[in-house]
MOPAC internal coordinates of N, CA, C and O (Angstrom, degrees):
PM7 1SCF
backbone

  N    0.0000 0     0.00 0     0.00 0    0    0    0
  C    1.4780 1     0.00 0     0.00 0    1    0    0
  C    1.5669 1   105.95 1     0.00 0    2    1    0
  O    1.2310 1   117.88 1  -127.32 1    3    2    1
  N    1.3485 1   121.65 1    52.68 1    3    2    1
  C    1.4281 1   121.54 1   178.69 1    5    3    2
  C    1.4973 1   113.17 1   -76.17 1    6    5    3
  O    1.2310 1   119.47 1   -59.14 1    7    6    5
  N    1.3227 1   118.62 1   120.86 1    7    6    5
  C    1.4533 1   122.58 1   174.91 1    9    7    6
  C    1.5218 1   113.62 1   -81.59 1   10    9    7
  O    1.2310 1   119.81 1   170.69 1   11   10    9
  N    1.2964 1   117.96 1    -9.31 1   11   10    9
  C    1.4297 1   121.55 1  -179.91 1   13   11   10
  C    1.5094 1   112.21 1    73.47 1   14   13   11
  O    1.2310 1   121.51 1  -170.00 1   15   14   13
  N    1.3849 1   114.72 1    10.00 1   15   14   13
  C    1.5718 1   115.72 1   178.62 1   17   15   14
  C    1.4685 1   117.05 1   -51.03 1   18   17   15
  O    1.2310 1   122.15 1   141.32 1   19   18   17
  N    1.3813 1   113.49 1   -38.68 1   19   18   17
  C    1.4344 1   119.43 1  -178.66 1   21   19   18
  C    1.6037 1   114.54 1   -87.77 1   22   21   19
  O    1.2310 1   123.14 1   178.00 1   23   22   21
  N    1.2945 1   111.59 1    -2.00 1   23   22   21
  C    1.5332 1   117.56 1  -175.29 1   25   23   22
  C    1.5977 1   107.44 1   -63.60 1   26   25   23
  O    1.2310 1   122.49 1   -54.90 1   27   26   25
  N    1.3110 1   112.84 1   125.10 1   27   26   25
  C    1.4325 1   124.10 1   175.37 1   29   27   26
  C    1.5877 1   111.50 1   -54.46 1   30   29   27
  O    1.2310 1   121.68 1   -40.47 1   31   30   29
  N    1.3480 1   114.39 1   139.53 1   31   30   29
  C    1.4717 1   117.26 1   178.05 1   33   31   30
  C    1.4948 1   106.46 1   -93.31 1   34   33   31
  O    1.2310 1   120.19 1   -50.63 1   35   34   33
  N    1.3402 1   117.24 1   129.37 1   35   34   33
  C    1.4414 1   120.67 1   173.26 1   37   35   34
  C    1.4402 1   111.18 1   -75.46 1   38   37   35
  O    1.2310 1   120.40 1   -18.89 1   39   38   37
  N    1.4725 1   116.83 1   161.11 1   39   38   37
  C    1.4611 1   114.92 1   178.22 1   41   39   38
  C    1.4447 1   114.73 1   -58.92 1   42   41   39
  O    1.2310 1   118.45 1   146.24 1   43   42   41
  N    1.3561 1   120.56 1   -33.76 1   43   42   41
  C    1.4465 1   119.67 1  -179.06 1   45   43   42
  C    1.5073 1   110.05 1   -69.81 1   46   45   43
  O    1.2310 1   120.01 1   148.22 1   47   46   45
  N    1.3235 1   117.58 1   -31.78 1   47   46   45
  C    1.5362 1   117.76 1   177.54 1   49   47   46
  C    1.5540 1   108.07 1   -69.39 1   50   49   47
  O    1.2310 1   121.40 1   138.71 1   51   50   49
  N    1.3171 1   114.93 1   -41.29 1   51   50   49
  C    1.5520 1   114.51 1   179.64 1   53   51   50
  C    1.5004 1   108.07 1   -67.55 1   54   53   51
  O    1.2310 1   118.03 1   138.82 1   55   54   53
  N    1.2775 1   121.36 1   -41.18 1   55   54   53
  C    1.5269 1   122.15 1   179.59 1   57   55   54
  C    1.5502 1   107.75 1   -60.71 1   58   57   55
  O    1.2310 1   118.34 1   136.92 1   59   58   57
  N    1.3258 1   120.77 1   -43.08 1   59   58   57
  C    1.4237 1   121.08 1   179.79 1   61   59   58
  C    1.5097 1   111.78 1   -66.38 1   62   61   59
  O    1.2310 1   119.83 1   142.18 1   63   62   61
  N    1.3722 1   117.93 1   -37.82 1   63   62   61
  C    1.4699 1   118.74 1   172.98 1   65   63   62
  C    1.4218 1   114.14 1   -63.87 1   66   65   63
  O    1.2310 1   119.12 1   139.99 1   67   66   65
  N    1.3537 1   119.29 1   -40.01 1   67   66   65
  C    1.4539 1   121.35 1   178.07 1   69   67   66
  C    1.4254 1   111.63 1   -67.83 1   70   69   67
  O    1.2310 1   119.69 1   139.34 1   71   70   69
  N    1.3272 1   118.20 1   -40.66 1   71   70   69
  C    1.5023 1   123.08 1   176.74 1   73   71   70
  C    1.5282 1   109.99 1   -55.32 1   74   73   71
  O    1.2310 1   120.08 1   134.38 1   75   74   73
  N    1.3276 1   117.45 1   -45.62 1   75   74   73
  C    1.5119 1   123.20 1  -178.44 1   77   75   74
  C    1.5004 1   110.03 1   -68.94 1   78   77   75
  O    1.2310 1   121.09 1   138.51 1   79   78   77
  N    1.3735 1   115.51 1   -41.49 1   79   78   77
  C    1.4581 1   122.54 1   178.76 1   81   79   78
  C    1.5236 1   109.49 1   -61.72 1   82   81   79
  O    1.2310 1   119.32 1   143.91 1   83   82   81
  N    1.3082 1   118.90 1   -36.09 1   83   82   81
  C    1.5201 1   122.91 1  -179.51 1   85   83   82
  C    1.4833 1   111.74 1   -68.85 1   86   85   83
  O    1.2310 1   117.34 1   164.07 1   87   86   85
  N    1.3718 1   122.67 1   -15.93 1   87   86   85
  C    1.4484 1   122.91 1   179.36 1   89   87   86
  C    1.5898 1   106.34 1   -61.17 1   90   89   87
  O    1.2310 1   122.06 1   -49.22 1   91   90   89
  N    1.3112 1   113.65 1   130.78 1   91   90   89
  C    1.4481 1   123.90 1  -178.91 1   93   91   90
  C    1.4515 1   110.59 1   -53.82 1   94   93   91
  O    1.2310 1   119.24 1   138.06 1   95   94   93
  N    1.3145 1   119.06 1   -41.94 1   95   94   93
  C    1.4649 1   121.30 1   179.88 1   97   95   94
  C    1.5347 1   114.26 1   -61.91 1   98   97   95
  O    1.2310 1   122.65 1   134.49 1   99   98   97
  N    1.3406 1   112.52 1   -45.51 1   99   98   97
  C    1.4998 1   120.04 1  -179.82 1  101   99   98
  C    1.5893 1   106.32 1   -65.27 1  102  101   99
  O    1.2310 1   120.38 1   135.93 1  103  102  101
  N    1.3356 1   116.88 1   -44.07 1  103  102  101
  C    1.4223 1   117.04 1   177.55 1  105  103  102
  C    1.5906 1   115.51 1   -57.48 1  106  105  103
  O    1.2310 1   121.91 1   136.33 1  107  106  105
  N    1.3317 1   113.95 1   -43.67 1  107  106  105
  C    1.4129 1   123.28 1   177.05 1  109  107  106
  C    1.5446 1   110.90 1   -57.20 1  110  109  107
  O    1.2310 1   122.92 1   133.95 1  111  110  109
  N    1.3596 1   112.01 1   -46.05 1  111  110  109
  C    1.5127 1   118.38 1  -179.50 1  113  111  110
  C    1.4687 1   112.08 1   -63.81 1  114  113  111
  O    1.2310 1   119.54 1   140.29 1  115  114  113
  N    1.3800 1   118.47 1   -39.71 1  115  114  113
  C    1.3956 1   121.93 1  -177.15 1  117  115  114
  C    1.4624 1   114.48 1   -73.31 1  118  117  115
  O    1.2310 1   122.04 1   150.47 1  119  118  117
  N    1.3593 1   113.70 1   -29.53 1  119  118  117
  C    1.5194 1   119.11 1   179.14 1  121  119  118
  C    1.4654 1   113.36 1   -55.67 1  122  121  119
  O    1.2310 1   119.49 1   -65.38 1  123  122  121
  N    1.2967 1   118.58 1   114.62 1  123  122  121
  C    1.4229 1   121.79 1   176.64 1  125  123  122
  C    1.4964 1   118.75 1    75.81 1  126  125  123
  O    1.2310 1   119.41 1   179.85 1  127  126  125
  N    1.3962 1   118.73 1    -0.15 1  127  126  125
  C    1.4269 1   125.38 1  -174.15 1  129  127  126
  C    1.4718 1   105.57 1   -84.11 1  130  129  127
  O    1.2310 1   122.01 1   -54.83 1  131  130  129
  N    1.3835 1   113.75 1   125.17 1  131  130  129
  C    1.4718 1   117.83 1   177.65 1  133  131  130
  C    1.6012 1   109.23 1  -100.58 1  134  133  131
  O    1.2310 1   119.22 1   148.64 1  135  134  133
  N    1.2627 1   119.10 1   -31.36 1  135  134  133
  C    1.4726 1   122.67 1   169.64 1  137  135  134
  C    1.4393 1   108.89 1  -100.00 1  138  137  135
  O    1.2310 1   120.14 1   -79.06 1  139  138  137
  N    1.3552 1   117.34 1   100.94 1  139  138  137
  C    1.3876 1   117.43 1  -169.46 1  141  139  138
  C    1.5235 1   113.59 1  -125.72 1  142  141  139
  O    1.2310 1   121.81 1  -154.04 1  143  142  141
  N    1.2682 1   114.15 1    25.96 1  143  142  141
  C    1.4381 1   118.48 1   175.63 1  145  143  142
  C    1.5347 1   118.77 1   -56.66 1  146  145  143
  O    1.2310 1   123.74 1   141.05 1  147  146  145
  N    1.3417 1   110.43 1   -38.95 1  147  146  145
  C    1.5298 1   119.60 1   179.55 1  149  147  146
  C    1.5317 1   109.41 1   -64.61 1  150  149  147
  O    1.2310 1   121.00 1   140.70 1  151  150  149
  N    1.2922 1   115.69 1   -39.30 1  151  150  149
  C    1.5164 1   122.00 1  -177.05 1  153  151  150
  C    1.5046 1   107.28 1   -65.97 1  154  153  151
  O    1.2310 1   118.66 1   138.31 1  155  154  153
  N    1.3321 1   120.17 1   -41.69 1  155  154  153
  C    1.5182 1   121.26 1  -179.30 1  157  155  154
  C    1.4666 1   109.06 1   -78.90 1  158  157  155
  O    1.2310 1   119.04 1   153.44 1  159  158  157
  N    1.2674 1   119.43 1   -26.56 1  159  158  157
  C    1.4350 1   119.79 1   177.40 1  161  159  158
  C    1.6902 1   105.78 1   -66.14 1  162  161  159
  O    1.2310 1   121.93 1   140.56 1  163  162  161
  N    1.3513 1   113.91 1   -39.44 1  163  162  161
  C    1.4127 1   119.22 1   177.77 1  165  163  162
  C    1.4837 1   110.36 1   -63.12 1  166  165  163
  O    1.2310 1   119.77 1   132.69 1  167  166  165
  N    1.3384 1   118.05 1   -47.31 1  167  166  165
  C    1.4412 1   123.46 1   176.68 1  169  167  166
  C    1.5582 1   112.36 1   -57.10 1  170  169  167
  O    1.2310 1   121.05 1   137.29 1  171  170  169
  N    1.2972 1   115.59 1   -42.71 1  171  170  169
  C    1.4601 1   119.68 1  -179.81 1  173  171  170
  C    1.5816 1   109.09 1   -64.45 1  174  173  171
  O    1.2310 1   120.37 1   139.46 1  175  174  173
  N    1.3234 1   116.90 1   -40.54 1  175  174  173
  C    1.4634 1   122.64 1   177.56 1  177  175  174
  C    1.5061 1   108.30 1   -60.00 1  178  177  175
  O    1.2310 1   118.46 1   131.26 1  179  178  177
  N    1.3255 1   120.53 1   -48.74 1  179  178  177
  C    1.4333 1   123.15 1   177.90 1  181  179  178
  C    1.5972 1   111.18 1   -60.35 1  182  181  179
  O    1.2310 1   119.32 1   143.18 1  183  182  181
  N    1.2977 1   118.91 1   -36.82 1  183  182  181
  C    1.4037 1   122.68 1   179.82 1  185  183  182
  C    1.5440 1   106.36 1   -65.35 1  186  185  183
  O    1.2310 1   121.23 1   134.93 1  187  186  185
  N    1.4089 1   115.24 1   -45.07 1  187  186  185
  C    1.4573 1   118.43 1  -178.67 1  189  187  186
  C    1.5217 1   113.53 1   -58.97 1  190  189  187
  O    1.2310 1   120.77 1   147.20 1  191  190  189
  N    1.3376 1   116.13 1   -32.80 1  191  190  189
  C    1.5267 1   121.41 1   177.30 1  193  191  190
  C    1.5201 1   108.03 1   -62.51 1  194  193  191
  O    1.2310 1   119.70 1   149.17 1  195  194  193
  N    1.3128 1   118.18 1   -30.83 1  195  194  193
  C    1.4632 1   123.80 1   179.46 1  197  195  194
  C    1.5532 1   113.31 1   -91.64 1  198  197  195
  O    1.2310 1   121.05 1  -169.44 1  199  198  197
  N    1.3287 1   115.60 1    10.56 1  199  198  197
  C    1.4516 1   123.44 1  -179.41 1  201  199  198
  C    1.4611 1   116.84 1    73.20 1  202  201  199
  O    1.2310 1   120.63 1  -157.14 1  203  202  201
  N    1.3359 1   116.40 1    22.86 1  203  202  201
  C    1.4909 1   122.16 1   177.87 1  205  203  202
  C    1.5075 1   110.15 1  -105.70 1  206  205  203
  O    1.2310 1   118.99 1   -67.50 1  207  206  205
  N    1.2559 1   119.53 1   112.50 1  207  206  205
  C    1.4443 1   126.25 1  -175.43 1  209  207  206
  C    1.5499 1   112.85 1   -87.37 1  210  209  207
  O    1.2310 1   118.24 1   -92.49 1  211  210  209
  N    1.2703 1   120.96 1    87.51 1  211  210  209
  C    1.4697 1   125.75 1   177.54 1  213  211  210
  C    1.5526 1   109.48 1  -129.07 1  214  213  211
  O    1.2310 1   119.85 1   -44.65 1  215  214  213
  N    1.2887 1   117.89 1   135.35 1  215  214  213
  C    1.4473 1   119.25 1   174.44 1  217  215  214
  C    1.5847 1   112.89 1   -81.21 1  218  217  215
  O    1.2310 1   118.63 1    -8.42 1  219  218  217
  N    1.2274 1   120.21 1   171.58 1  219  218  217
  C    1.4287 1   122.91 1  -177.79 1  221  219  218
  C    1.4590 1   117.36 1   -60.63 1  222  221  219
  O    1.2310 1   122.57 1   148.49 1  223  222  221
  N    1.3895 1   112.68 1   -31.51 1  223  222  221
  C    1.4534 1   121.21 1  -178.02 1  225  223  222
  C    1.4570 1   107.38 1   -70.30 1  226  225  223
  O    1.2310 1   119.77 1   134.71 1  227  226  225
  N    1.3702 1   118.05 1   -45.29 1  227  226  225
  C    1.4177 1   121.47 1   178.25 1  229  227  226
  C    1.5671 1   111.80 1   -59.94 1  230  229  227
  O    1.2310 1   121.58 1   135.73 1  231  230  229
  N    1.2571 1   114.57 1   -44.27 1  231  230  229
  C    1.5201 1   122.89 1   177.67 1  233  231  230
  C    1.5419 1   110.65 1   -59.01 1  234  233  231
  O    1.2310 1   121.75 1   130.74 1  235  234  233
  N    1.3749 1   114.26 1   -49.26 1  235  234  233
  C    1.4676 1   115.62 1   176.35 1  237  235  234
  C    1.5566 1   112.64 1   -60.83 1  238  237  235
  O    1.2310 1   119.39 1   136.72 1  239  238  237
  N    1.2654 1   118.77 1   -43.28 1  239  238  237
  C    1.4006 1   122.09 1  -174.27 1  241  239  238
  C    1.6122 1   108.64 1   -67.72 1  242  241  239
  O    1.2310 1   120.97 1   139.44 1  243  242  241
  N    1.2916 1   115.75 1   -40.56 1  243  242  241
  C    1.5388 1   119.25 1   177.46 1  245  243  242
  C    1.4403 1   106.86 1   -64.36 1  246  245  243
  O    1.2310 1   117.25 1   135.49 1  247  246  245
  N    1.2972 1   122.85 1   -44.51 1  247  246  245
  C    1.5007 1   128.75 1  -177.67 1  249  247  246
  C    1.5114 1   106.97 1   -56.80 1  250  249  247
  O    1.2310 1   121.24 1   123.53 1  251  250  249
  N    1.3948 1   115.24 1   -56.47 1  251  250  249
  C    1.3891 1   122.30 1  -177.87 1  253  251  250
  C    1.5600 1   113.80 1   -58.33 1  254  253  251
  O    1.2310 1   121.00 1   139.03 1  255  254  253
  N    1.3663 1   115.70 1   -40.97 1  255  254  253
  C    1.4794 1   118.37 1   179.10 1  257  255  254
  C    1.4943 1   112.49 1   -69.93 1  258  257  255
  O    1.2310 1   119.10 1   146.33 1  259  258  257
  N    1.3543 1   119.32 1   -33.67 1  259  258  257
  C    1.4394 1   120.47 1   177.09 1  261  259  258
  C    1.5793 1   109.77 1   -67.11 1  262  261  259
  O    1.2310 1   122.16 1   135.39 1  263  262  261
  N    1.3852 1   113.47 1   -44.61 1  263  262  261
  C    1.5224 1   116.61 1   176.30 1  265  263  262
  C    1.5321 1   108.61 1   -62.51 1  266  265  263
  O    1.2310 1   117.60 1   134.81 1  267  266  265
  N    1.2753 1   122.17 1   -45.19 1  267  266  265
  C    1.4225 1   122.02 1  -176.52 1  269  267  266
  C    1.5872 1   112.68 1   -62.92 1  270  269  267
  O    1.2310 1   121.34 1   135.99 1  271  270  269
  N    1.3140 1   115.04 1   -44.01 1  271  270  269
  C    1.4101 1   119.91 1  -179.96 1  273  271  270
  C    1.4954 1   111.48 1   -64.74 1  274  273  271
  O    1.2310 1   120.42 1   136.80 1  275  274  273
  N    1.3642 1   116.81 1   -43.20 1  275  274  273
  C    1.4843 1   125.76 1   176.77 1  277  275  274
  C    1.5312 1   107.87 1   -53.52 1  278  277  275
  O    1.2310 1   119.86 1   121.97 1  279  278  277
  N    1.3744 1   117.87 1   -58.03 1  279  278  277
  C    1.4946 1   125.53 1  -178.01 1  281  279  278
  C    1.5416 1   114.08 1   -59.72 1  282  281  279
  O    1.2310 1   121.60 1   143.98 1  283  282  281
  N    1.3520 1   114.55 1   -36.02 1  283  282  281
  C    1.4504 1   120.80 1   179.66 1  285  283  282
  C    1.5647 1   108.89 1   -70.08 1  286  285  283
  O    1.2310 1   120.85 1   143.19 1  287  286  285
  N    1.2778 1   115.98 1   -36.81 1  287  286  285
  C    1.3949 1   123.91 1  -176.73 1  289  287  286
  C    1.5837 1   107.55 1   -73.23 1  290  289  287
  O    1.2310 1   121.78 1   137.79 1  291  290  289
  N    1.3559 1   114.20 1   -42.21 1  291  290  289
  C    1.4419 1   119.96 1   174.36 1  293  291  290
  C    1.5396 1   116.68 1   -56.73 1  294  293  291
  O    1.2310 1   123.44 1   135.85 1  295  294  293
  N    1.3292 1   111.00 1   -44.15 1  295  294  293
  C    1.4652 1   120.68 1   179.27 1  297  295  294
  C    1.5109 1   108.69 1   -65.82 1  298  297  295
  O    1.2310 1   119.09 1   132.52 1  299  298  297
  N    1.3447 1   119.33 1   -47.48 1  299  298  297
  C    1.4626 1   127.70 1  -176.48 1  301  299  298
  C    1.6367 1   109.16 1   -63.02 1  302  301  299
  O    1.2310 1   122.00 1   141.37 1  303  302  301
  N    1.3305 1   113.78 1   -38.63 1  303  302  301
  C    1.4813 1   118.35 1  -179.62 1  305  303  302
  C    1.4587 1   109.53 1   -73.36 1  306  305  303
  O    1.2310 1   120.61 1   142.51 1  307  306  305
  N    1.3837 1   116.44 1   -37.49 1  307  306  305
  C    1.4214 1   122.44 1   177.38 1  309  307  306
  C    1.5219 1   112.43 1   -57.87 1  310  309  307
  O    1.2310 1   123.47 1   134.43 1  311  310  309
  N    1.4381 1   110.95 1   -45.57 1  311  310  309
  C    1.4751 1   119.82 1  -173.07 1  313  311  310
  C    1.5861 1   106.37 1   -73.19 1  314  313  311
  O    1.2310 1   119.10 1   139.12 1  315  314  313
  N    1.3163 1   119.32 1   -40.88 1  315  314  313
  C    1.4427 1   119.97 1  -173.95 1  317  315  314
  C    1.4966 1   110.90 1   -85.32 1  318  317  315
  O    1.2310 1   119.26 1   157.56 1  319  318  317
  N    1.2819 1   119.02 1   -22.44 1  319  318  317
  C    1.4297 1   123.73 1  -177.15 1  321  319  318
  C    1.5405 1   116.71 1    84.00 1  322  321  319
  O    1.2310 1   118.18 1   154.12 1  323  322  321
  N    1.2015 1   121.07 1   -25.88 1  323  322  321
  C    1.4172 1   126.43 1   175.43 1  325  323  322
  C    1.5450 1   111.09 1  -126.62 1  326  325  323
  O    1.2310 1   118.37 1   -42.95 1  327  326  325
  N    1.2660 1   120.71 1   137.05 1  327  326  325
  C    1.3743 1   123.45 1  -179.74 1  329  327  326
  C    1.6106 1   112.55 1   -69.64 1  330  329  327
  O    1.2310 1   120.13 1   -57.82 1  331  330  329
  N    1.2695 1   117.36 1   122.18 1  331  330  329
  C    1.3831 1   124.02 1  -179.46 1  333  331  330
  C    1.4834 1   113.02 1  -104.82 1  334  333  331
  O    1.2310 1   123.78 1   148.94 1  335  334  333
  N    1.3304 1   110.36 1   -31.06 1  335  334  333
  C    1.4506 1   116.86 1  -176.11 1  337  335  334
  C    1.5891 1   108.97 1  -122.86 1  338  337  335
  O    1.2310 1   118.89 1   -32.92 1  339  338  337
  N    1.3633 1   119.72 1   147.08 1  339  338  337
  C    1.3193 1   118.94 1   178.16 1  341  339  338
  C    1.5344 1   108.43 1  -128.56 1  342  341  339
  O    1.2310 1   118.68 1   -33.37 1  343  342  341
  N    1.2813 1   120.12 1   146.63 1  343  342  341
  C    1.4962 1   122.81 1   176.35 1  345  343  342
  C    1.5040 1   111.17 1  -102.19 1  346  345  343
  O    1.2310 1   120.07 1   -27.32 1  347  346  345
  N    1.3161 1   117.48 1   152.68 1  347  346  345
  C    1.4147 1   119.08 1   170.47 1  349  347  346
  C    1.5293 1   111.52 1   -65.47 1  350  349  347
  O    1.2310 1   121.27 1   -38.35 1  351  350  349
  N    1.3106 1   115.17 1   141.65 1  351  350  349
  C    1.5006 1   119.50 1  -179.99 1  353  351  350
  C    1.5636 1   116.90 1    65.33 1  354  353  351
  O    1.2310 1   124.47 1  -158.33 1  355  354  353
  N    1.3738 1   109.04 1    21.67 1  355  354  353
  C    1.5124 1   116.00 1  -179.18 1  357  355  354
  C    1.4649 1   111.51 1   -59.65 1  358  357  355
  O    1.2310 1   119.02 1   132.40 1  359  358  357
  N    1.3910 1   119.48 1   -47.60 1  359  358  357
  C    1.4287 1   123.51 1  -173.81 1  361  359  358
  C    1.6233 1   107.07 1   -66.28 1  362  361  359
  O    1.2310 1   118.25 1   143.68 1  363  362  361
  N    1.3172 1   120.94 1   -36.32 1  363  362  361
  C    1.3528 1   123.83 1  -177.47 1  365  363  362
  C    1.5738 1   113.42 1   -67.66 1  366  365  363
  O    1.2310 1   122.95 1   131.79 1  367  366  365
  N    1.4103 1   111.96 1   -48.21 1  367  366  365
  C    1.4571 1   119.93 1   176.70 1  369  367  366
  C    1.5684 1   108.23 1   -65.70 1  370  369  367
  O    1.2310 1   119.11 1   142.51 1  371  370  369
  N    1.3000 1   119.30 1   -37.49 1  371  370  369
  C    1.4299 1   122.85 1   177.43 1  373  371  370
  C    1.5466 1   108.86 1   -57.07 1  374  373  371
  O    1.2310 1   120.22 1   129.85 1  375  374  373
  N    1.2981 1   117.18 1   -50.15 1  375  374  373
  C    1.4493 1   118.56 1  -177.81 1  377  375  374
  C    1.5063 1   112.11 1   -60.20 1  378  377  375
  O    1.2310 1   120.02 1   137.62 1  379  378  377
  N    1.2932 1   117.57 1   -42.38 1  379  378  377
  C    1.4338 1   121.08 1  -179.53 1  381  379  378
  C    1.5814 1   112.47 1   -64.52 1  382  381  379
  O    1.2310 1   121.25 1   129.67 1  383  382  381
  N    1.3467 1   115.21 1   -50.33 1  383  382  381
  C    1.4058 1   119.68 1  -176.35 1  385  383  382
  C    1.5656 1   114.48 1   -72.94 1  386  385  383
  O    1.2310 1   120.34 1   157.82 1  387  386  385
  N    1.2957 1   116.95 1   -22.18 1  387  386  385
  C    1.4901 1   122.21 1   170.45 1  389  387  386
  C    1.4845 1   110.13 1   -87.16 1  390  389  387
  O    1.2310 1   119.47 1  -178.87 1  391  390  389
  N    1.3016 1   118.62 1     1.13 1  391  390  389
  C    1.4924 1   122.10 1   177.81 1  393  391  390
  C    1.5332 1   115.71 1    56.20 1  394  393  391
  O    1.2310 1   123.73 1  -133.80 1  395  394  393
  N    1.3848 1   110.45 1    46.20 1  395  394  393
  C    1.4013 1   117.07 1   178.08 1  397  395  394
  C    1.5444 1   104.51 1   -82.07 1  398  397  395
  O    1.2310 1   119.59 1   -30.89 1  399  398  397
  N    1.3590 1   118.38 1   149.11 1  399  398  397
  C    1.4822 1   115.58 1   178.97 1  401  399  398
  C    1.5286 1   107.42 1   -74.52 1  402  401  399
  O    1.2310 1   120.84 1   -45.94 1  403  402  401
  N    1.3104 1   116.00 1   134.06 1  403  402  401
  C    1.3830 1   120.77 1  -171.88 1  405  403  402
  C    1.5523 1   107.99 1  -105.70 1  406  405  403
  O    1.2310 1   119.26 1   -77.21 1  407  406  405
  N    1.2653 1   119.02 1   102.79 1  407  406  405
  C    1.4863 1   123.27 1  -177.12 1  409  407  406
  C    1.5203 1   104.94 1   -90.11 1  410  409  407
  O    1.2310 1   122.14 1   -14.88 1  411  410  409
  N    1.3708 1   113.51 1   165.12 1  411  410  409
  C    1.4589 1   117.51 1   178.55 1  413  411  410
  C    1.5110 1   113.19 1   -68.93 1  414  413  411
  O    1.2310 1   117.54 1   148.14 1  415  414  413
  N    1.2894 1   122.28 1   -31.86 1  415  414  413
  C    1.4068 1   124.89 1  -176.65 1  417  415  414
  C    1.5301 1   111.66 1   -69.26 1  418  417  415
  O    1.2310 1   120.28 1   118.57 1  419  418  417
  N    1.3076 1   117.07 1   -61.43 1  419  418  417
  C    1.5324 1   118.58 1  -170.60 1  421  419  418
  C    1.5177 1   109.48 1  -118.08 1  422  421  419
  O    1.2310 1   119.31 1  -176.30 1  423  422  421
  N    1.3692 1   118.91 1     3.70 1  423  422  421
  C    1.4664 1   121.56 1  -175.21 1  425  423  422
  C    1.5333 1   111.82 1    59.66 1  426  425  423
  O    1.2310 1   122.60 1  -159.89 1  427  426  425
  N    1.3549 1   112.62 1    20.11 1  427  426  425
  C    1.4216 1   115.39 1   171.97 1  429  427  426
  C    1.5153 1   115.67 1    80.74 1  430  429  427
  O    1.2310 1   121.61 1   178.99 1  431  430  429
  N    1.3496 1   114.53 1    -1.01 1  431  430  429
  C    1.4308 1   120.96 1   177.38 1  433  431  430
  C    1.5104 1   107.92 1  -132.51 1  434  433  431
  O    1.2310 1   121.36 1   -54.22 1  435  434  433
  N    1.2619 1   115.01 1   125.78 1  435  434  433
  C    1.5006 1   122.24 1  -177.38 1  437  435  434
  C    1.5030 1   109.34 1   -63.07 1  438  437  435
  O    1.2310 1   116.44 1   142.19 1  439  438  437
  N    1.3532 1   124.37 1   -37.81 1  439  438  437
  C    1.3270 1   125.40 1  -175.86 1  441  439  438
  C    1.5047 1   115.72 1   -80.04 1  442  441  439
  O    1.2310 1   121.14 1   175.22 1  443  442  441
  N    1.3257 1   115.43 1    -4.78 1  443  442  441
  C    1.4796 1   121.92 1  -178.86 1  445  443  442
  C    1.5523 1   108.49 1   -82.22 1  446  445  443
  O    1.2310 1   123.78 1   -47.73 1  447  446  445
  N    1.3667 1   110.35 1   132.27 1  447  446  445
  C    1.4357 1   115.97 1   172.66 1  449  447  446
  C    1.5116 1   108.40 1  -123.84 1  450  449  447
  O    1.2310 1   121.38 1  -141.72 1  451  450  449
  N    1.3348 1   114.97 1    38.28 1  451  450  449
  C    1.4392 1   123.49 1  -173.20 1  453  451  450
  C    1.4741 1   112.29 1   -55.38 1  454  453  451
  O    1.2310 1   119.84 1   134.73 1  455  454  453
  N    1.3897 1   117.91 1   -45.27 1  455  454  453
  C    1.3698 1   120.08 1  -170.54 1  457  455  454
  C    1.4971 1   110.16 1   -93.60 1  458  457  455
  O    1.2310 1   117.14 1   175.60 1  459  458  457
  N    1.3160 1   123.04 1    -4.40 1  459  458  457
  C    1.4465 1   120.71 1  -175.25 1  461  459  458
  C    1.4659 1   108.46 1   -69.98 1  462  461  459
  O    1.2310 1   120.54 1   -51.15 1  463  462  461
  N    1.3196 1   116.58 1   128.85 1  463  462  461
  C    1.3882 1   122.44 1   178.68 1  465  463  462
  C    1.4833 1   117.56 1    86.16 1  466  465  463
  O    1.2310 1   123.01 1   179.11 1  467  466  465
  N    1.3949 1   111.84 1    -0.89 1  467  466  465
  C    1.4345 1   114.11 1   177.80 1  469  467  466
  C    1.5104 1   105.92 1  -124.11 1  470  469  467
  O    1.2310 1   121.20 1    -8.96 1  471  470  469
  N    1.3447 1   115.31 1   171.04 1  471  470  469
  C    1.4544 1   120.49 1   178.43 1  473  471  470
  C    1.5605 1   107.48 1   -69.00 1  474  473  471
  O    1.2310 1   120.86 1   -26.88 1  475  474  473
  N    1.3057 1   115.97 1   153.12 1  475  474  473
  C    1.4481 1   120.06 1  -178.91 1  477  475  474
  C    1.4910 1   110.84 1   -89.82 1  478  477  475
  O    1.2310 1   121.98 1   -63.55 1  479  478  477
  N    1.2924 1   113.81 1   116.45 1  479  478  477
  C    1.4850 1   120.75 1  -173.73 1  481  479  478
  C    1.5501 1   111.55 1   -97.85 1  482  481  479
  O    1.2310 1   119.13 1  -170.43 1  483  482  481
  N    1.3009 1   119.26 1     9.57 1  483  482  481
  C    1.4802 1   125.19 1  -168.83 1  485  483  482
  C    1.5343 1   108.44 1   -65.50 1  486  485  483
  O    1.2310 1   117.71 1   151.74 1  487  486  485
  N    1.3905 1   121.97 1   -28.26 1  487  486  485
  C    1.3781 1   118.74 1  -178.22 1  489  487  486
  C    1.4900 1   114.25 1   -68.54 1  490  489  487
  O    1.2310 1   121.12 1   159.72 1  491  490  489
  N    1.3406 1   115.47 1   -20.28 1  491  490  489
  C    1.5655 1   117.94 1  -179.26 1  493  491  490
  C    1.4549 1   110.50 1   -76.32 1  494  493  491
  O    1.2310 1   120.04 1   156.88 1  495  494  493
  N    1.3810 1   117.54 1   -23.12 1  495  494  493
  C    1.4711 1   120.83 1  -178.63 1  497  495  494
  C    1.5140 1   116.65 1   -71.22 1  498  497  495
  O    1.2310 1   121.32 1   155.16 1  499  498  497
  N    1.3341 1   115.07 1   -24.84 1  499  498  497
  C    1.4273 1   121.70 1  -173.26 1  501  499  498
  C    1.6018 1   113.34 1   -57.78 1  502  501  499
  O    1.2310 1   120.10 1   180.00 1  503  502  501

């Protein structure tokens, strides 16, 4: 009865999660929401459409972990003054959390290479 809760997320799975998270509608729903099970069920459904089998709890946990790691790194870099540590997908999470417009071509951030080498999911965001 393995729920897959401890199953490692591949880069493509994380990219897909971030891509869905970047959707303006999803961001608006997440903003200030305390009971967000339905939002993460929607994210899990969208992942399933891409062939990624994750339940809402796994999506919520990964989302929270990405945000936590990003904020911890921000605080550390602020304190030290120069970045000593980098997280995977930092640029992508930075774009979302700083509310940069995420376009299909560059995701709104020049330094982001999120979609390079992967299929373009931008049509799903419209």
